[in-house]
C-alpha positions as CSV (number, residue, x, y, z in Angstrom):
1,X,7.4,31.3,-0.1
2,X,8.7,28.5,-2.4
3,X,10.1,25.6,-0.5
4,X,12.3,22.7,-1.6
5,X,10.6,19.3,-0.8
6,X,12.5,16.1,-1.0
7,X,10.1,13.2,-1.5
8,X,11.1,9.6,-0.9
9,X,9.3,6.6,-2.4
10,X,10.3,3.0,-2.9
11,X,7.3,0.7,-3.1
12,X,4.1,0.4,-5.1
13,X,1.7,1.9,-2.5
14,X,4.0,4.9,-2.2
15,X,4.0,5.4,-6.0
16,X,0.2,5.6,-5.9
17,X,0.1,8.2,-3.1
18,X,2.9,10.3,-4.5
19,X,1.2,10.4,-7.9
20,X,-1.6,12.5,-6.6
21,X,0.4,14.6,-4.1
22,X,3.3,15.4,-6.4
23,X,1.0,16.5,-9.2
24,X,-0.3,19.3,-6.9
25,X,3.0,19.9,-5.1
26,X,4.9,20.7,-8.2
27,X,2.5,23.5,-9.1
28,X,3.5,25.3,-5.9
29,X,6.9,24.1,-4.7
30,X,10.2,22.6,-5.9
31,X,10.2,18.9,-5.5
32,X,13.2,16.5,-5.7
33,X,11.9,12.9,-6.0
34,X,14.1,10.0,-4.8
35,X,13.2,6.4,-5.6
36,X,15.1,4.1,-3.2
37,X,14.6,1.1,-5.5
38,X,13.0,-1.0,-2.8
39,X,10.7,-2.3,-5.5
40,X,12.8,-2.9,-8.5
41,X,10.9,-5.3,-10.8
42,X,9.5,-3.5,-13.9
43,X,5.9,-4.6,-13.0
44,X,6.4,-3.5,-9.4
45,X,8.0,-0.2,-10.1
46,X,8.6,1.4,-13.6
47,X,5.2,0.4,-14.9
48,X,3.6,2.4,-12.1
49,X,5.7,5.5,-13.0
50,X,4.8,5.2,-16.6
51,X,1.1,4.6,-16.5
52,X,0.4,7.0,-13.6
53,X,2.5,9.7,-15.1
54,X,4.5,10.1,-11.9
55,X,7.4,12.5,-12.4
56,X,10.5,10.6,-13.3
57,X,12.6,10.3,-10.2
58,X,15.5,12.7,-9.9
59,X,17.5,9.9,-8.5
60,X,17.1,6.1,-8.1
61,X,19.3,4.6,-5.4
62,X,18.7,1.1,-6.9
63,X,18.8,-0.5,-3.4
64,X,16.9,-3.7,-4.3
65,X,15.8,-6.4,-2.0
66,X,17.6,-7.9,1.0
67,X,17.3,-8.4,4.8
68,X,15.6,-5.5,6.6
69,X,18.8,-4.3,8.3
70,X,20.9,-4.5,5.1
71,X,18.3,-2.8,3.0
72,X,17.7,0.0,5.5
73,X,21.4,0.5,6.0
74,X,22.0,1.0,2.3
75,X,19.1,3.5,2.2
76,X,20.6,5.4,5.1
77,X,23.9,5.8,3.3
78,X,22.3,6.8,0.0
79,X,19.7,9.2,1.4
80,X,22.2,11.0,3.6
81,X,24.3,11.8,0.6
82,X,21.2,13.1,-1.2
83,X,20.0,15.3,1.6
84,X,23.4,16.8,2.2
85,X,23.6,17.6,-1.5
86,X,20.0,18.9,-2.0
87,X,19.5,20.6,1.4
88,X,15.7,20.3,1.3
89,X,13.5,22.5,3.5
90,X,11.4,19.4,4.3
91,X,11.5,15.7,3.7
92,X,8.2,14.1,2.7
93,X,7.7,10.4,3.5
94,X,4.8,8.0,2.9
95,X,3.4,5.0,4.7
96,X,5.4,2.4,6.5
97,X,8.2,0.8,4.4
98,X,11.9,0.6,5.1
99,X,12.2,3.6,2.7
100,X,9.9,5.6,5.0
101,X,12.0,4.7,8.1
102,X,15.3,5.4,6.4
103,X,14.1,8.8,5.2
104,X,12.8,9.8,8.7
105,X,16.1,8.7,10.4
106,X,18.4,10.6,8.0
107,X,16.3,13.7,8.0
108,X,16.0,13.7,11.8
109,X,19.8,13.3,12.2
110,X,20.3,16.2,9.9
111,X,17.7,18.4,11.6
112,X,15.6,18.6,8.5
113,X,11.8,18.7,9.2
114,X,9.9,15.5,8.3
115,X,6.4,15.3,7.0
116,X,4.7,11.9,7.2
117,X,1.7,11.0,4.9
118,X,-0.4,8.2,6.6
119,X,0.8,9.0,10.1
120,X,-0.9,7.4,13.1
121,X,-1.8,4.1,11.6
122,X,-1.4,1.2,14.0
123,X,-1.9,-2.6,13.8
124,X,-0.7,-3.1,17.3
125,X,1.3,-6.1,16.0
126,X,5.0,-5.4,16.6
127,X,5.9,-8.6,14.8
128,X,5.1,-6.7,11.6
129,X,8.2,-4.7,10.3
130,X,5.7,-2.1,9.1
131,X,4.5,-1.4,12.6
132,X,8.0,-0.7,13.8
133,X,8.6,1.6,10.8
134,X,5.3,3.5,11.6
135,X,6.1,4.0,15.3
136,X,9.6,5.3,14.7
137,X,8.7,7.5,11.7
138,X,5.9,9.2,13.7
139,X,8.2,9.9,16.6
140,X,10.6,11.6,14.3
141,X,8.1,13.5,12.2
142,X,7.3,17.2,12.6
143,X,4.1,17.2,10.5
144,X,1.9,14.2,10.7
145,X,-0.8,13.9,8.1
146,X,-3.4,11.5,9.3
147,X,-5.9,9.8,6.9
148,X,-8.6,9.1,9.5
149,X,-9.8,10.2,12.9
150,X,-8.7,6.8,14.3
151,X,-5.1,7.7,13.3
152,X,-5.3,11.0,15.1
153,X,-6.7,9.3,18.2
154,X,-3.8,6.8,18.1
155,X,-1.2,9.6,18.1
156,X,-3.0,11.4,20.9
157,X,-2.9,8.3,23.1
158,X,0.9,8.1,22.5
159,X,1.2,11.7,23.5
160,X,1.8,13.1,20.0
161,X,-0.5,16.1,19.5
162,X,1.8,18.8,18.0
163,X,1.8,19.1,14.2
164,X,-1.0,16.5,13.8
165,X,-3.5,17.1,11.0
166,X,-6.5,15.2,9.8
167,X,-6.2,15.5,6.1
168,X,-8.2,12.5,4.7
169,X,-6.7,9.7,2.8
170,X,-4.6,10.3,-0.4
171,X,-5.4,6.7,-1.5
172,X,-9.1,7.8,-1.7
173,X,-8.0,10.7,-3.9
174,X,-6.1,8.3,-6.1
175,X,-8.9,5.8,-6.3
176,X,-11.3,8.5,-7.5
177,X,-8.8,9.9,-10.0
178,X,-7.5,6.7,-11.5
179,X,-10.7,4.8,-11.6
180,X,-11.8,7.1,-14.4
181,X,-8.5,6.6,-16.2
182,X,-8.8,2.8,-15.8
183,X,-12.0,2.8,-17.8
184,X,-10.1,4.2,-20.7
185,X,-7.4,1.6,-20.6
186,X,-7.5,-1.7,-22.5
187,X,-9.9,-4.1,-20.9
188,X,-7.9,-6.5,-18.7
189,X,-10.9,-8.6,-18.0
190,X,-11.3,-9.3,-21.7
191,X,-7.6,-10.2,-22.1
192,X,-7.9,-12.7,-19.2
193,X,-11.2,-14.1,-20.4
194,X,-13.1,-12.9,-17.3
195,X,-16.6,-11.6,-16.8
196,X,-17.5,-8.9,-14.2
197,X,-18.5,-10.4,-10.8
198,X,-17.5,-13.9,-11.8
199,X,-14.2,-14.2,-9.9
200,X,-12.3,-13.5,-6.7
201,X,-9.2,-11.3,-6.9
202,X,-6.4,-12.5,-4.6
203,X,-3.1,-10.9,-3.5
204,X,-0.7,-12.3,-0.9
205,X,2.8,-11.0,-0.1
206,X,3.3,-10.4,3.6
207,X,6.1,-12.5,5.2
208,X,3.8,-13.7,8.0
209,X,1.8,-15.5,5.3
210,X,4.4,-16.3,2.6
211,X,7.4,-17.2,4.8
212,X,5.4,-19.6,6.9
213,X,4.9,-22.9,5.0
214,X,1.8,-24.0,7.0
215,X,0.2,-20.6,6.7
216,X,0.8,-20.2,3.0
217,X,-0.2,-23.8,2.3
218,X,-3.5,-23.3,4.2
219,X,-4.2,-20.1,2.1
220,X,-3.6,-21.9,-1.2
221,X,-5.7,-24.9,0.0
222,X,-8.5,-22.6,1.0
223,X,-8.5,-21.1,-2.5
224,X,-8.6,-24.5,-4.1
225,X,-11.3,-26.0,-1.9
226,X,-13.5,-23.0,-2.2
227,X,-14.0,-23.9,-5.9
228,X,-14.2,-20.1,-6.6
229,X,-12.7,-18.8,-9.8
230,X,-9.6,-16.9,-8.4
231,X,-7.4,-14.5,-10.2
232,X,-4.1,-14.2,-8.4
233,X,-1.5,-11.6,-9.6
234,X,1.5,-13.1,-8.0
235,X,4.0,-11.0,-6.1
236,X,7.6,-11.9,-6.9
237,X,8.1,-13.1,-3.3
238,X,5.1,-15.3,-3.5
239,X,5.9,-17.2,-6.7
240,X,9.2,-18.3,-5.1
241,X,7.3,-19.8,-2.1
242,X,4.8,-21.5,-4.3
243,X,7.8,-23.4,-5.9
244,X,9.6,-23.9,-2.6
245,X,6.5,-25.4,-0.9
246,X,5.7,-27.5,-3.9
247,X,2.2,-26.0,-4.3
248,X,2.4,-25.4,-8.1
249,X,1.2,-28.9,-9.0
250,X,-1.9,-28.6,-6.7
251,X,-2.7,-25.2,-8.2
252,X,-2.4,-26.6,-11.7
253,X,-4.6,-29.6,-11.0
254,X,-7.3,-27.5,-9.3
255,X,-7.7,-25.3,-12.4
256,X,-9.6,-22.6,-10.4
257,X,-6.6,-20.4,-9.5
258,X,-5.2,-18.3,-12.3
259,X,-1.7,-17.1,-11.5
260,X,-0.8,-14.0,-13.5
261,X,2.1,-11.6,-13.4
262,X,1.8,-8.4,-11.3
263,X,-0.3,-5.8,-13.0
264,X,-0.2,-2.0,-13.2
265,X,-2.3,0.1,-11.0
266,X,-4.9,0.9,-13.7
267,X,-5.4,-2.8,-14.5
268,X,-5.5,-3.6,-10.8
269,X,-8.3,-1.1,-10.3
270,X,-10.2,-2.8,-13.1
271,X,-9.8,-6.2,-11.5
272,X,-10.8,-4.8,-8.1
273,X,-13.9,-3.0,-9.2
274,X,-15.2,-6.0,-11.2
275,X,-14.4,-8.7,-8.6
276,X,-17.2,-10.3,-6.6
277,X,-14.8,-10.6,-3.6
278,X,-11.3,-9.7,-2.8
279,X,-8.9,-11.9,-0.8
280,X,-5.8,-10.0,0.4
281,X,-3.2,-9.3,3.0
282,X,-2.5,-5.8,1.6
283,X,-3.5,-2.7,3.5
284,X,-4.0,-0.7,0.3
285,X,-6.1,-3.3,-1.4
286,X,-8.4,-3.6,1.7
287,X,-9.2,0.1,1.4
288,X,-9.6,0.0,-2.4
289,X,-12.1,-2.9,-1.9
290,X,-14.0,-0.6,0.5
291,X,-13.9,2.4,-1.9
292,X,-15.3,0.3,-4.7
293,X,-17.8,-1.5,-2.5
294,X,-16.4,-5.0,-3.0
295,X,-16.5,-7.4,-0.1
296,X,-13.0,-8.0,1.3
297,X,-11.5,-11.0,3.2
298,X,-8.2,-10.0,4.9
299,X,-5.6,-12.7,5.6
300,X,-4.4,-11.1,8.8
301,X,-5.6,-11.2,12.4
302,X,-5.6,-7.4,12.6
303,X,-5.8,-4.3,10.3
304,X,-4.8,-0.7,10.4
305,X,-8.0,0.1,8.5
306,X,-10.4,-0.9,11.2
307,X,-13.2,1.3,9.7
308,X,-13.6,-1.2,6.9
309,X,-14.3,-4.0,9.5
310,X,-16.6,-1.9,11.6
311,X,-18.7,-1.0,8.6
312,X,-19.0,-4.7,7.8
313,X,-17.2,-4.7,4.4
314,X,-14.0,-6.4,5.6
315,X,-13.6,-9.7,7.6
316,X,-10.3,-10.8,9.2
317,X,-9.6,-14.5,8.5
318,X,-5.9,-14.7,9.2
319,X,-4.4,-17.8,7.5
320,X,-7.0,-20.1,8.8
321,X,-8.1,-22.4,6.0
322,X,-11.7,-22.9,7.2
323,X,-12.3,-19.2,7.9
324,X,-10.9,-18.2,4.5
325,X,-12.9,-20.8,2.7
326,X,-16.1,-20.0,4.6
327,X,-15.7,-16.3,3.9
328,X,-15.0,-16.9,0.2
329,X,-18.3,-18.9,0.0
330,X,-20.5,-17.1,2.4
331,X,-19.4,-13.6,3.5
332,X,-21.9,-10.9,2.6
333,X,-21.1,-7.3,3.6
334,X,-23.4,-4.8,5.3
335,X,-24.9,-2.2,3.0
336,X,-23.6,0.8,5.0
337,X,-20.5,2.9,4.4
338,X,-19.5,6.0,6.3
339,X,-17.2,8.8,5.2
340,X,-14.1,7.7,7.1
341,X,-11.5,8.6,4.4
342,X,-12.2,12.2,3.5
343,X,-13.7,13.9,0.5
344,X,-11.1,13.2,-2.2
345,X,-9.1,16.4,-1.5
346,X,-6.5,15.1,1.0
347,X,-3.7,15.9,-1.4
348,X,-4.6,19.6,-1.7
349,X,-4.7,19.8,2.1
350,X,-1.3,18.2,2.5
351,X,0.3,20.5,-0.1
352,X,-1.3,23.6,1.6
353,X,0.2,22.5,4.9
354,X,3.6,21.8,3.4
355,X,3.8,25.1,1.5
356,X,2.3,27.4,4.0
357,X,5.1,27.1,6.6
């Protein structure tokens, strides 16, 4: 039986996940794709849709940035109107953003079944807005698609056992698919004057790092003092704090940190695969580092992707300057990886579970 699926996305990681799921979903079901506009910068949003050939959204709510409450409230209003109009059989949400939470709340209130991709992830840090979004979205969801056994176990400990499925990780699907396409794209290393394995790739955007002057200053100082060649695609939030904390002059004098604009997903894959190490506070980049067997230094005290740490490819350094600097200079991963994230066919399993209701 054909079903009508309303898919909600709003941020870069969700675009990546939706790209592989929607491609299969549209072969079997009717999909109505809503972009909340949570990421609205061209390099943060439209570029992803263009180069990854994600279906053009049927509707863009153009919410934009703002405080969590204000942003989520606007999404609730917009999404309620959409769901009342479209009347979907199921609402498909991804990850842990405000778009995820808003979609779950509206669908739950309207008694529309909710399917959550990346269910069961936990950092156990409730100071992270993403953790609150995950907990609430999972409580509302009817079908919970877990990327790892760890995620299944988290849900079981919380008493959630109905409608839970171990599907594997759609980000692994995407990494396998798009790493091939990335090879065909223009060489970003050449355009930046880089050689493979000669640089560290850095990303930093989480409020716990950027909004804290001491934390962000320590991170930048660790990069400078490491003497490593660092390529830093700067998130729009981060560039503002670089200016606010008066770090731009220090970065310019050091000459080892290369600030560049955010890049598309295919270029990001090229930069990840060819880096000698990755320094990040992003959950998705941690995993991609693991997929591509690049040592990762995570600027957090905890991670949802604990498997990357257990296998010795990821180290948690927080915003501690000495720990970051030591890891940049000395961290060497173990040479063991286990099959935590599936076989690259998570998207097919998810679509099977969605369409065979």
